[in-house]
C-alpha positions in Angstrom: 38.1 0.4 -22.9 38.7 2.5 -19.7 35.8 4.9 -19.1 37.8 7.3 -17.0 39.8 9.9 -18.9 43.5 9.6 -17.9 45.3 12.8 -16.8 48.8 12.9 -18.2 51.1 15.2 -16.3 54.1 16.8 -18.1 56.5 19.8 -17.8 55.5 22.8 -19.9 58.3 23.0 -22.4 57.6 22.3 -26.1 59.8 19.1 -25.9 58.0 17.8 -22.8 54.6 18.5 -24.4 55.8 16.7 -27.5 56.7 13.7 -25.4 53.3 13.8 -23.6 51.4 14.0 -26.8 53.4 11.0 -28.1 52.3 9.0 -25.1 48.7 10.2 -25.5 48.7 9.0 -29.1 49.9 5.5 -28.2 47.3 5.2 -25.4 44.6 6.4 -27.8 45.5 3.6 -30.2 44.8 1.2 -27.2 41.4 2.8 -26.7 42.3 5.1 -23.7 41.1 8.7 -23.6 43.3 11.2 -21.9 44.1 14.9 -21.4 47.4 16.7 -21.0 48.0 18.5 -17.6 51.1 20.8 -17.8 52.9 21.3 -14.5 55.8 23.7 -13.5 59.0 22.1 -12.2 61.7 23.7 -10.1 64.2 23.1 -12.8 62.2 25.1 -15.3 61.7 28.0 -12.9 65.4 28.7 -12.2 67.2 29.0 -15.5 70.4 30.7 -14.2 71.9 28.4 -11.5 73.8 25.4 -12.9 72.0 22.2 -12.4 74.8 20.6 -10.4 74.6 23.5 -7.9 70.9 23.1 -7.3 71.6 20.1 -5.1 68.3 18.3 -5.6 67.7 14.8 -7.0 64.8 14.9 -9.5 64.8 18.6 -10.0 62.7 18.2 -13.2 60.5 15.4 -11.8 59.7 16.2 -8.2 56.6 18.4 -9.1 55.2 15.6 -11.2 55.9 13.0 -8.5 53.9 15.2 -6.0 51.0 15.6 -8.4 50.9 11.8 -8.9 50.9 11.0 -5.2 48.3 13.6 -4.5 46.1 12.1 -7.3 46.1 15.4 -9.3 47.3 13.3 -12.4 47.2 9.6 -13.3 50.4 9.5 -15.4 53.7 11.4 -15.5 55.7 11.6 -18.7 59.4 12.2 -18.4 62.6 12.4 -20.3 64.0 9.3 -18.6 67.5 10.8 -18.2 66.0 13.3 -15.7 64.4 10.6 -13.6 66.4 9.5 -10.4 67.2 5.8 -10.4 65.5 5.6 -7.0 61.8 6.4 -7.5 59.7 7.9 -4.6 57.8 5.3 -2.6 54.5 4.6 -4.3 55.6 5.4 -7.8 56.4 2.9 -10.6 58.0 3.3 -14.0 55.2 1.7 -16.0 56.4 2.1 -19.6 59.4 3.0 -21.6 58.6 4.2 -25.1 60.8 3.4 -28.2 64.0 5.3 -27.8 65.1 8.2 -30.1 68.8 8.8 -31.1 70.7 8.7 -27.7 73.8 10.5 -28.9 74.9 14.0 -28.1 75.6 16.7 -30.7 77.3 20.1 -30.9 75.3 22.8 -32.6 77.8 25.1 -34.2 77.7 28.9 -34.1 79.1 29.0 -37.7 79.0 26.3 -40.3 82.6 25.1 -39.9 83.9 21.7 -41.1 86.5 21.4 -38.3 86.4 22.9 -34.9 89.4 24.9 -33.7 91.5 23.2 -31.0 91.0 26.2 -28.7 87.7 28.1 -28.0 84.6 27.9 -25.9 81.4 25.8 -25.9 78.3 25.9 -23.7 76.4 23.2 -21.7 74.6 22.7 -18.4 75.8 19.1 -18.3 78.9 18.1 -16.2 79.0 14.9 -18.2 79.2 16.7 -21.5 81.6 19.2 -20.1 84.0 16.6 -18.7 84.1 14.5 -21.9 84.5 17.6 -24.1 87.4 18.9 -22.0 89.0 15.5 -22.2 89.0 15.7 -26.0 89.5 19.5 -26.2 91.5 20.5 -23.1 92.2 24.1 -24.4 88.4 24.9 -24.4 86.4 26.7 -21.8 82.9 25.8 -20.9 80.0 28.2 -20.2 76.8 27.4 -18.3 73.7 27.2 -20.6 70.2 26.7 -19.2 66.7 26.9 -20.6 64.6 25.0 -23.0 66.1 24.0 -26.3 64.7 27.0 -28.2 66.1 29.4 -25.5 69.5 27.7 -25.6 69.7 27.9 -29.4 68.9 31.6 -29.2 71.6 32.1 -26.5 74.1 30.4 -28.8 73.4 32.8 -31.7 73.9 35.7 -29.4 77.2 34.4 -28.0 80.8 34.2 -29.0 80.9 30.4 -28.4 82.0 27.9 -31.0 78.9 25.9 -30.3 76.6 24.4 -27.6 76.0 20.7 -26.7 72.6 19.1 -26.9 70.9 15.7 -26.9 70.2 14.9 -30.6 66.8 13.4 -29.8 65.4 16.6 -28.3 66.2 18.9 -31.3 65.2 16.2 -33.8 61.8 15.7 -32.2 61.1 19.4 -32.4 62.4 19.6 -36.0 65.0 22.2 -35.0 68.0 20.8 -36.9 67.0 21.6 -40.5 68.7 25.0 -40.5 71.3 24.3 -37.8 74.9 23.4 -38.6 75.8 20.5 -36.2 78.0 17.5 -35.7 77.1 14.2 -34.0 79.5 13.3 -31.2 79.9 9.6 -31.7 82.8 9.6 -29.3 80.8 11.0 -26.3 79.0 8.6 -24.0 75.4 9.9 -23.5 73.6 10.2 -20.2 72.0 7.0 -19.0 68.5 6.7 -20.6 69.1 9.7 -22.9 66.6 9.8 -25.8 64.1 7.6 -23.9 60.7 8.6 -22.7 59.3 7.1 -19.5 55.8 7.0 -18.1 55.3 6.8 -14.3 52.2 6.1 -12.3 51.1 5.1 -8.8 52.1 1.5 -8.1 48.7 0.4 -7.0 46.8 1.6 -10.1 46.6 -1.8 -11.7 44.3 -0.9 -14.5 46.7 1.7 -15.7 49.7 -0.6 -15.3 48.0 -3.0 -17.8 47.4 -0.1 -20.2 51.0 1.0 -20.1 52.3 -2.6 -20.6 50.7 -2.5 -24.0 52.7 0.5 -25.2 56.0 -0.5 -23.6 59.1 -1.1 -25.8 60.8 -4.1 -24.4 64.2 -3.5 -26.2 64.4 0.1 -25.0 63.4 -1.1 -21.5 66.3 -3.6 -21.4 68.8 -0.9 -22.5 67.5 1.6 -20.0 67.5 -1.0 -17.2 71.2 -1.7 -17.8 72.1 2.0 -18.0 70.2 3.0 -15.0 71.5 0.0 -13.0 75.0 1.2 -13.8 74.1 4.7 -12.6 72.5 3.4 -9.4 75.4 1.2 -8.5 77.8 4.1 -9.1 75.6 6.2 -6.8 75.7 9.0 -9.4 72.8 11.5 -9.6 71.3 12.7 -12.8 73.8 15.6 -13.0 76.9 13.4 -12.3 79.6 13.0 -15.0 78.6 9.5 -15.8 77.9 8.2 -19.3 76.3 4.9 -20.4 75.0 3.4 -23.6 73.5 -0.1 -24.1 72.8 -1.6 -27.5 71.2 -4.9 -28.4 72.2 -7.5 -30.9 69.8 -10.4 -31.1 69.6 -11.7 -27.5 72.8 -10.0 -26.3 73.2 -6.6 -24.8 76.4 -4.6 -24.8 76.8 -1.9 -22.2 79.5 0.8 -22.3 80.0 3.1 -19.3 82.3 5.8 -18.1 83.1 8.2 -15.2 84.8 11.5 -15.9 86.7 14.1 -13.9 84.9 17.4 -14.4 88.0 19.1 -15.9 88.6 16.2 -18.3 91.9 15.2 -16.7 91.0 11.6 -16.0 88.4 9.1 -16.9 87.5 5.4 -16.5 85.6 3.7 -19.3 84.7 0.0 -19.6 82.2 -2.2 -21.3 80.5 -5.6 -20.9 78.3 -7.9 -22.9 75.8 -10.5 -21.7 72.3 -11.8 -22.0 69.5 -9.3 -22.6 67.7 -11.0 -19.7 70.5 -10.0 -17.3 70.4 -6.2 -18.0 70.2 -5.2 -14.4 73.1 -7.5 -13.4 75.2 -6.2 -16.2 74.9 -2.7 -15.0 75.9 -3.6 -11.5 78.9 -5.7 -12.7 80.2 -3.0 -15.0 79.8 -0.4 -12.1 82.1 -2.6 -9.9 84.7 -2.7 -12.7 84.6 1.1 -13.2 84.8 1.8 -9.5 87.7 -0.6 -9.0 89.7 0.9 -11.9 89.6 4.4 -10.5 86.0 5.5 -10.9 85.5 5.5 -7.1 88.3 8.1 -6.7 86.9 10.3 -9.4 83.4 10.3 -7.9 84.7 10.9 -4.4 86.6 14.0 -5.7 83.5 15.3 -7.4 81.3 14.8 -4.3 83.9 16.6 -2.1 
């Protein structure tokens, strides 16, 4: 048992704290004592400007990275979809916890069985916006920022048909019991959506061993494939790129897509291979997507 009490850094939102406490509980079962250290992030401080306009990679993770490298904390717990595929020098992704439901949902303003073909929805995600407009081209999309509770409150005060969320976040906070919603099986989620990652300094070998004991290898393989695809596409966390890997025995299937922001065009593809080749599968699928028109879509977005 480690005598030193581990300091677990996290953002201050209820969802981030839920994730940090989940990591703390798993570490406790391995005999490791820890405390939670909440830290403000730039992405939590500015709740008005759209994420894609903030122009910073790791807008939700940079403050925790700094705290790690300055030895103010020993571990940083993240929603992995917010973590850039290129980690800062000196930082390692030490564990990936068992994944929640990776899918997106629409929380409805009113309990309606079928959405109208024309209307408005809200989201801060270009990926969700692009895929929604591809399916519902007569809709308009409003920017929606804030923690999940704030976004739900804004929805109720709005004239939108609904707002788009990650299923896992609302489920973890038990916020779906009284909310009419629909699961969007047709929408490709963000790479690593629904997964929790724990980062640490890459030379802290004792903690590396501790995290290895709580790592979920199946989730790690899926996340490796999805993040490899994202890295090869050179898409940031806010880029309209979707990816979802699933495992069947020793095989892994990876679906990926790149979308024009207005929903006008898209390139989607998939690949299946050995679970041991997750990283290679992501790179290979990225080449396919880029060669089939994804490169032109991403270039247009960057411009």
